[in-house]
C-alpha positions as CSV (number, residue, x, y, z in Angstrom):
1,X,-59.8,-10.9,-13.6
2,X,-60.0,-8.2,-10.9
3,X,-56.7,-6.9,-9.5
4,X,-55.8,-8.0,-6.0
5,X,-56.7,-5.1,-3.7
6,X,-53.5,-5.5,-1.7
7,X,-51.4,-5.0,-4.8
8,X,-53.5,-2.0,-5.9
9,X,-53.1,-0.5,-2.4
10,X,-49.3,-0.8,-2.8
11,X,-49.3,0.7,-6.3
12,X,-51.4,3.7,-5.1
13,X,-49.3,4.1,-1.9
14,X,-46.0,4.3,-3.9
15,X,-47.3,7.3,-5.8
16,X,-48.2,9.3,-2.6
17,X,-45.7,11.1,-0.3
18,X,-45.5,9.7,3.2
19,X,-43.3,8.5,6.1
20,X,-42.4,5.2,4.2
21,X,-40.7,7.2,1.5
22,X,-38.9,9.4,4.1
23,X,-37.7,6.3,6.0
24,X,-36.1,4.9,2.8
25,X,-34.6,8.3,2.0
26,X,-32.6,7.9,5.2
27,X,-31.4,4.4,4.0
28,X,-30.5,5.9,0.6
29,X,-28.3,8.4,2.4
30,X,-26.7,5.5,4.2
31,X,-26.0,3.8,0.8
32,X,-24.6,7.1,-0.6
33,X,-22.3,7.2,2.4
34,X,-21.1,3.7,1.6
35,X,-20.3,4.8,-2.0
36,X,-18.4,7.8,-0.6
37,X,-16.3,5.7,1.8
38,X,-15.5,3.0,-0.7
39,X,-14.9,5.4,-3.6
40,X,-11.3,5.0,-5.0
41,X,-9.3,7.5,-3.1
42,X,-6.5,7.7,-5.7
43,X,-8.9,8.7,-8.5
44,X,-10.7,6.6,-11.1
45,X,-7.9,6.5,-13.6
46,X,-5.4,5.1,-11.1
47,X,-8.0,2.6,-9.9
48,X,-8.6,1.4,-13.4
49,X,-4.9,1.0,-14.1
50,X,-4.2,-0.9,-10.9
51,X,-4.4,-4.6,-10.6
52,X,-7.0,-4.4,-7.8
53,X,-10.6,-3.8,-8.6
54,X,-12.3,-1.1,-6.5
55,X,-14.7,-2.6,-4.0
56,X,-17.2,0.2,-4.3
57,X,-19.9,-2.0,-6.0
58,X,-19.4,-4.9,-3.6
59,X,-19.8,-2.6,-0.5
60,X,-22.9,-0.9,-2.0
61,X,-24.6,-4.1,-2.9
62,X,-24.0,-5.4,0.6
63,X,-25.5,-2.1,1.9
64,X,-28.5,-2.4,-0.4
65,X,-29.1,-5.9,0.9
66,X,-28.9,-4.9,4.6
67,X,-31.1,-1.8,4.2
68,X,-33.7,-3.5,2.1
69,X,-34.0,-6.4,4.5
70,X,-34.3,-4.0,7.5
71,X,-36.9,-1.9,5.7
72,X,-38.9,-5.1,4.8
73,X,-38.7,-6.4,8.4
74,X,-40.1,-3.1,9.7
75,X,-42.7,-3.0,7.1
76,X,-43.8,-6.5,7.8
77,X,-44.1,-5.6,11.5
78,X,-46.1,-2.6,10.4
79,X,-43.8,0.0,11.8
80,X,-43.7,1.3,8.2
81,X,-46.8,1.6,6.0
82,X,-47.5,3.3,2.7
83,X,-50.1,6.0,2.6
84,X,-53.5,4.4,2.8
85,X,-52.2,0.9,3.3
86,X,-54.2,-1.3,5.7
87,X,-52.6,-3.7,8.1
88,X,-52.8,-7.5,7.9
89,X,-55.2,-7.7,10.9
90,X,-57.6,-5.4,9.1
91,X,-57.3,-7.4,5.9
92,X,-58.0,-10.6,7.9
93,X,-61.5,-9.2,8.5
94,X,-62.0,-8.5,4.8
95,X,-64.4,-10.5,2.6
96,X,-61.5,-12.1,0.8
97,X,-60.1,-15.6,1.0
98,X,-57.0,-15.8,3.2
99,X,-55.1,-17.2,0.2
100,X,-55.9,-14.1,-1.9
101,X,-54.8,-11.9,1.0
102,X,-51.5,-13.7,1.3
103,X,-50.8,-13.8,-2.4
104,X,-51.6,-10.1,-2.7
105,X,-49.4,-9.3,0.3
106,X,-46.5,-11.2,-1.3
107,X,-46.8,-9.6,-4.7
108,X,-47.2,-6.2,-3.1
109,X,-44.0,-6.8,-1.1
110,X,-42.1,-7.7,-4.3
111,X,-43.4,-4.6,-6.1
112,X,-42.4,-2.5,-3.2
113,X,-38.9,-4.0,-3.0
114,X,-38.5,-3.5,-6.8
115,X,-39.4,0.1,-6.2
116,X,-36.7,0.4,-3.5
117,X,-34.1,-1.2,-5.7
118,X,-35.1,1.2,-8.5
119,X,-34.5,4.1,-6.1
120,X,-31.1,2.8,-5.4
121,X,-30.2,2.2,-9.1
122,X,-28.4,5.5,-9.7
123,X,-26.0,4.7,-6.9
124,X,-25.7,1.1,-8.2
125,X,-24.9,2.2,-11.7
126,X,-22.4,4.7,-10.5
127,X,-20.6,2.1,-8.4
128,X,-20.8,-0.4,-11.3
129,X,-19.1,2.2,-13.6
130,X,-16.1,2.5,-11.3
131,X,-15.8,-1.1,-10.1
132,X,-16.7,-2.9,-13.4
133,X,-17.9,-6.5,-13.4
134,X,-20.5,-8.6,-15.1
135,X,-24.1,-7.5,-15.5
136,X,-25.2,-11.1,-14.8
137,X,-23.5,-11.2,-11.5
138,X,-25.1,-7.9,-10.5
139,X,-28.4,-9.1,-11.6
140,X,-28.1,-12.3,-9.4
141,X,-27.1,-10.2,-6.4
142,X,-30.2,-7.9,-6.9
143,X,-32.5,-10.9,-7.3
144,X,-31.1,-12.2,-4.0
145,X,-31.9,-8.8,-2.5
146,X,-35.6,-9.3,-3.5
147,X,-35.7,-12.9,-2.3
148,X,-34.2,-12.0,1.0
149,X,-36.5,-9.0,1.5
150,X,-39.5,-11.2,1.0
151,X,-38.4,-13.6,3.7
152,X,-37.8,-10.7,6.2
153,X,-41.1,-9.1,5.3
154,X,-42.9,-12.3,6.2
155,X,-40.8,-12.7,9.4
156,X,-42.0,-9.2,10.3
157,X,-45.6,-10.1,9.5
158,X,-45.4,-13.2,11.7
159,X,-44.0,-11.1,14.6
160,X,-46.8,-8.6,14.2
161,X,-49.6,-11.1,14.0
162,X,-48.3,-12.9,17.1
163,X,-47.2,-9.9,19.2
164,X,-48.8,-6.9,17.5
165,X,-50.7,-5.9,20.7
166,X,-47.3,-5.4,22.4
167,X,-45.6,-2.8,20.3
168,X,-42.6,-2.5,22.5
169,X,-42.0,-6.2,22.3
170,X,-42.4,-6.2,18.5
171,X,-39.9,-3.4,18.1
172,X,-37.4,-5.3,20.2
173,X,-38.1,-8.6,18.5
174,X,-37.6,-7.4,14.9
175,X,-34.3,-5.7,15.8
176,X,-33.1,-8.8,17.5
177,X,-34.0,-10.8,14.4
178,X,-31.9,-8.4,12.3
179,X,-28.9,-8.5,14.6
180,X,-29.0,-12.2,15.5
181,X,-30.0,-13.7,12.2
182,X,-28.6,-11.5,9.4
183,X,-24.9,-11.6,10.2
184,X,-24.3,-14.5,12.6
185,X,-26.3,-17.1,10.7
186,X,-24.4,-16.1,7.5
187,X,-21.1,-16.8,9.3
188,X,-22.2,-20.4,10.1
189,X,-24.0,-20.9,6.8
190,X,-22.4,-18.6,4.1
191,X,-24.7,-19.9,1.4
192,X,-27.5,-18.0,3.3
193,X,-25.6,-14.8,3.6
194,X,-26.2,-12.0,1.1
195,X,-23.0,-10.4,2.3
196,X,-21.0,-13.5,1.4
197,X,-22.9,-13.8,-1.9
198,X,-22.0,-10.2,-2.9
199,X,-18.4,-10.7,-1.9
200,X,-18.0,-13.9,-3.9
201,X,-20.1,-13.0,-7.0
202,X,-18.9,-9.5,-7.8
203,X,-15.3,-10.3,-8.7
204,X,-13.8,-11.2,-5.4
205,X,-11.5,-14.3,-5.7
206,X,-13.3,-16.4,-3.0
207,X,-14.3,-20.0,-3.8
208,X,-18.0,-20.8,-3.3
209,X,-19.0,-23.3,-0.6
210,X,-18.4,-26.9,-1.9
211,X,-22.0,-27.9,-1.3
212,X,-23.2,-25.6,-4.1
213,X,-20.1,-25.5,-6.3
214,X,-22.0,-26.9,-9.3
215,X,-24.8,-24.3,-9.0
216,X,-24.5,-20.5,-9.5
217,X,-24.3,-18.9,-6.1
218,X,-27.1,-16.5,-6.8
219,X,-29.5,-19.3,-7.9
220,X,-28.7,-21.3,-4.8
221,X,-29.4,-18.3,-2.6
222,X,-32.7,-17.4,-4.3
223,X,-33.9,-21.1,-4.1
224,X,-33.0,-21.3,-0.4
225,X,-34.8,-18.1,0.4
226,X,-37.8,-19.1,-1.7
227,X,-38.1,-22.2,0.4
228,X,-37.8,-20.2,3.6
229,X,-40.3,-17.7,2.4
230,X,-42.7,-20.5,1.5
231,X,-42.5,-21.8,5.0
232,X,-43.0,-18.3,6.4
233,X,-45.9,-17.7,4.1
234,X,-47.6,-20.9,5.4
235,X,-47.2,-19.6,8.9
236,X,-48.7,-16.2,7.9
237,X,-51.6,-18.0,6.3
238,X,-52.4,-19.9,9.5
239,X,-52.1,-16.7,11.5
240,X,-54.5,-14.9,9.2
241,X,-57.1,-17.7,9.6
242,X,-56.6,-17.6,13.4
243,X,-57.1,-13.8,13.3
244,X,-60.2,-14.2,11.2
245,X,-61.6,-16.8,13.6
246,X,-61.0,-14.6,16.6
247,X,-62.6,-11.6,15.0
248,X,-65.7,-13.6,14.0
249,X,-66.1,-15.1,17.5
250,X,-65.6,-11.7,19.3
251,X,-68.2,-9.6,17.4
252,X,-70.3,-12.0,15.4
253,X,-70.9,-9.3,12.8
254,X,-69.1,-10.9,9.8
255,X,-65.7,-10.4,8.3
256,X,-66.8,-7.8,5.9
257,X,-67.9,-5.2,8.5
258,X,-64.6,-3.4,8.6
259,X,-64.7,-2.8,4.9
260,X,-68.3,-1.5,4.6
261,X,-69.7,1.9,5.2
């Protein structure tokens, strides 16, 4: 079976230097600043002897969740692209089924997010060393980061496919989504908040919401965002079909023209 070209495009782009890597370098510096600010000020030995666990890992996992979601949202809106990566509008004109485009887009996003988490792993391991905790809990929090990033990537893609011709509007919209959705919605529905998940899961003595008390917090979070991503993916699929229809009606030259020559 041939590899999906959208996934191949991501794998090639990750091995090339470009603006996308520089953009995430800035977010890595922000994560490093979080580690610095939440590092035990009295020294590691005193922190380990005290009755209070350092919150370095909790703060860092929160920062990784925020920065990865923000990066994914911008990438979905095509403010950020890997070297050689085509946009969704261009792929809509490719001689590929819309379902293959969407599946490749989703898998490529997950690969890219895994790459970003891998880049953050030295900081995560350092914070884990000083804060302690369970590997399972950290794993659930990072799985939640990936699930959340996929949802925000698809939200960015929807914004781009609807408003892509108005770049200023797209820029304002995706930042509004980040500000209005990421934190406030979590306050009203903590089960959807990665900030709350990290705080509850990584050793903080906070009871989970009663509605999901019988289910691990991380699993509930991943399932909720999987459902939200499925709905968003359906919207992207419909927009891809619309884009393909507009392209065919406007030039009448066939969907494969942009990929020939």
